[in-house]
N, C-alpha and C positions, 0 to 999 in steps of 0.2 A: 430424550432425543434432542439433537441440536441440528440447526440448519448447516448444510455444507456449502451453501452458495457464497459464503463470505468467510472462508477459512483463513485464519491468521497463523496457521502452523508454519508455513514457509516464510522465509525472510521477505520483507517488503522490497520490491525492486521497481524499476520503471516499467509501467505497462499502460495499456489503453484506458482502462477504467479501474477505479478503486471503490471499495465499499467504505462507507463512513467509518465503520468499526475498525477497518485496517488502518486508516489514517489516524484515528483517535489513539489506537494502541501504539503506533509508532511515535506519536507526539506525547504520549503519557498522560492523556486527558480522557474524560468520559466521552461516550458516543454523543451525548446530548450537547456537551460543550463544543465538540468539533462541528456538529451540525450548526450551532449558533455562529461559530466563526465563519463557516462557509456561507451561511445566509447573510451575515453582515457584510461579506465581500461580494455579494450579488452573484454567487456561483449557481449555475443552473444544474439541476440533478436529472438523472435518468432513473426510472423505476423498472424493476424486474420482479414482479410479484410484490413481496413485502420488503425486498432489498432495495435500498437507495444507493445508486451508483454515482460516482463523480468522474466525469471524463477528464483525461489528462490535459487537454487544451484549456479547460476551465480553470484548472489549478495553475497552469502556466500564466494565464492572462490575468487572473483575479487574486491569486494568493502567492506572490513571488517568493515569500519566505518559505512556505511549504514546498514549493517547487525546488528551491535550492537545497532543502533538506533531503528531498527524494533523490536528487542528483548526487549529493554527497554520499548517501547510503549506497547507491548503485556503484559509485567509484570505489568505495571500500569493499563491496562485494567482489567486484572485478579484480581489484588488487589482491585480495585474499585468494581468489581462484588462480591467479597467475603464480603466486608464491607456492601454492600447494595444489597442483593440477590433479593429483590422485584423489583428493577429497571431493573435487567437483564431479568426477566421473565414477566414483566407486558406488556400488549398489548400497541401498539402505540395509542396515543390520536387521536380520530376521526376515528380509524380503526374499521373494523367489524370483 
């Protein structure tokens, strides 16, 4: 069984809080390495049970390179949706 509180199944976009695991996967590094990067930049975390969350303003203020990468990913996602609007609104295969 796995925890669903921090699913990385969807593409990473701009949102209010991120799990460290989501950020690590998008950067291609381990969860522990991402945690060390965030701690080294004095990022304050939120906890929800066992999940450690990172608020968006903390990323913007303390880790500008990561913020720029998140913005670039969001731009690419939005650009792709504009080019293929049917893909953005079509139901998932096998879904009801």
